[in-house]
C-alpha positions, 0 to 999 in steps of 0.5 A: 394347702387344699382343707379336708372334706370335714372343713371345706364348707360351713356345716358339718354331716356325718355319713358313711364312706369309703377312702380307698377300693377295697369298697368298705364303707365306714363312720365318714365325718365331712361339711355339705355348703350353706344352705343358698337363694337357689338351695334346697337342703333335704333330711334324708330318711332314705336311700336306696342301694344302687350297684353304680354305688358297689361299682363306684365305691371299689373303682371298677370304672376307673374314675372313682375320687376317693372318699367317696359317700355313695348314695343317689335314690334318696328321699327325704324332708325339705329342711330349709328353702333357699328365697329364690326358691319357688317349687319347695317350702320346708316340710315338704317330701322331696327326692334327690336322684342322681343328677344334682347339677348341670350347666342350666343353659346349654341344648341339652339343659334347655330341653329338660335332658340335664343328664346329658348336658355335658357339664352334668354332676353327680349327686355324688363321686363328682365334682360341683361348680363351686369346685368342691366335691358332691356327697351322696345319700348315705349320709344324714342330709344333702343341700342340692339346686331346686332345679335337681329337687323331685316332688315326691308324690303323697301315695309314693311310700319313702322306702319303697320308692327311693329306689324309683329315683334312679332304676326307674327313670333309667327304664321309664325313660327309654321306654318312652323315647324308643317306643316303648308304651303302646298297649300289646306290644311284646316287651322282654326284659333282660336281667331281673335285678333292681332295674328289670323288676321294676321295668316289669312292672311299669312296662305292663303299665304301659299295656305292654305284654311282657317275658322275663329273659333269664340264665335261670328259672330260679326267678320264675314263679316269682316273676309271673305270679308277683311281679305280673310279667306275661310269661318267662324264658330262660336262656339255656334251654334251646327249645324255648330259645328257637321257639320264640326267636322273631317275637319280641317287638322291643327287648330292656337289656338290663344286664351288668356282666359280659354277656352275648347279645347274639341270641337276644337280637334274634328274639326280635322281630323284623324292626325290633329294638334292643336297648341296653342299660346295663354297664358291662365293665368291658365292651360287649361284640355286636354282631351286625347279621341279625342286625342288619338282616331284621332291620334291628336297632341296639340303643342305648339309654341314660337317666332321663331329666328331671323334668322325666323323672318328676314325670315317672315318678307321678305315673309311678304314683297314679301306678302304684308302682313301687321298686321291691325291698330289703331296708337295711339299718346303715351299719350293714351296707357292707353285708348288704354290698357283698349280697348286692355283688353276688346278684342276692337281693330281691330286688333293691336295698334301701338305707334306713337312714333316719333311724340309723344313722348316728354320729359315733 
């Protein structure tokens, strides 16, 4: 007989979870494993709220294992370390991102690309190597193998730095892999949400000219005056779209809703690259003519591996890059999810877990 979430491991933990596809989050008691020889136990201080959390609690992608405790943008304090742990000690400030496990021996793992390991397990809504479920960061603490724990740089704030563990690495990794780091080149950022606003900041830190591409002009002043974008292009303005044809070297497409790729491909120069990061619920149409006639590329990218994620955190610390956040209490999470579904957040919710999560 299967054990309940509260009894399958020895250590009782409290968090908030969703029990069905209504996506309603409520107080939830479960358990964590003992801290093993290679493990770090993290007392969670802050946890970012990612669009993936929303999709998962509502089973939008069809593979949610209920009950589910979301959260993979975790910053906290190491409270216990196993005897084989060399990189961390008790009291260190650490981060846990999207990945909590992998086989650690395949070609991808050997190349520090744990995110592409066939046996990679997510921080939540996944099965761990011992056959039990992973529960995420909307909770008091988490136990993670040291390979999947990150050192949080001293000058990065815990709250506004937390979203970098997903949003930050999701835009940094493709910029590095696809060569979007050459100063003076022109980067378009399609969609100005949790990913997009970090992409603008990282793009500027690489010395790129950055244009935000959006369907509405309502964020134009903020994009330019606050986030540092060089220009703003409204896709519903035919004249401006026509004038921008063939002007961009790269586009990072962060839009998670179904949208047309044809206008975006038209903005690219010959040899331009459109890299998709959003995960719409339905497939997008891929027009062949602009690809073939302009020798253009459409690519994709997931979060990065642990080595690259640490590199990204250090880069953001060096350049004073953080996410723009709204700090919320744990019991405000359901209204925050409703707002997130309407894109009504500037630009990332972060839960003040340590100061607002208390068992009933």
